[in-house]
GUFIFI-905323 format. One line per 3 residues: number of its first residue (from 1); their letters; for each residue x, y, z of C-alpha. Coordinates in steps of 0.05 Angstrom, whole numbers, plus 5000, padded with zeros to 4 digits. Example, Ala and Ser with C-alpha at 12.3 -4.5 7.8 and 13.67 -1.06 7.14 Angstrom:
2
1	as	5246:4910:5156  5273:4979:5143
# end
This chain:
73
1	mae	5488:2066:9631  5478:2038:9567  5423:2101:9534
4	gkv	5357:2076:9511  5359:2011:9545  5307:2008:9593
7	etk	5311:1949:9644  5239:1918:9667  5236:1880:9729
10	krk	5197:1817:9711  5166:1797:9775  5151:1708:9784
13	tsp	5096:1681:9769  5059:1634:9813  5046:1566:9794
16	gef	4975:1573:9813  4977:1636:9773  5007:1610:9713
19	arq	4949:1545:9729  4898:1604:9710  4934:1641:9661
22	vra	4943:1563:9625  4864:1567:9633  4841:1623:9601
25	eas	4891:1626:9545  4856:1552:9529  4784:1569:9538
28	kvv	4800:1631:9484  4820:1563:9432  4766:1555:9375
31	wpt	4779:1474:9352  4759:1449:9292  4679:1412:9277
34	rqe	4677:1332:9265  4674:1359:9194  4733:1413:9174
37	tiq	4769:1349:9208  4746:1303:9171  4764:1351:9098
40	tai	4827:1370:9128  4845:1292:9128  4838:1277:9073
43	fvs	4854:1336:9036  4923:1335:9068  4921:1249:9043
46	ilv	4908:1269:8978  4957:1324:8974  5014:1267:9010
49	lil	4983:1221:8957  4987:1259:8892  5061:1296:8921
52	sif	5094:1219:8929  5075:1211:8863  5108:1259:8829
55	flg	5175:1259:8875  5166:1177:8848  5161:1200:8783
58	idt	5228:1265:8789  5270:1188:8817  5252:1146:8771
61	lfg	5274:1188:8706  5339:1218:8752  5355:1140:8757
64	avv	5341:1125:8684  5402:1190:8680  5445:1168:8722
67	rfl	5446:1093:8695  5455:1125:8629  5508:1171:8640
70	ltl	5540:1116:8679  5535:1073:8624  5564:1123:8576
73	a	5633:1129:8627
# end
């Protein structure tokens, strides 16, 4: 027997008890308000637009560098 290892038996949860536990946990969830959801969606959209423009620029720059290097060969 391994020292320091404690085995505990887990009792099985019935489907009814599981459903009650899920309902209890779901009632603890704090849902965002409509205003918070709209603000977050706008923020995410702006961030996606900025990052897509950034990566377009990086891709264009690397493409130009590769095309230049291929003309040297």
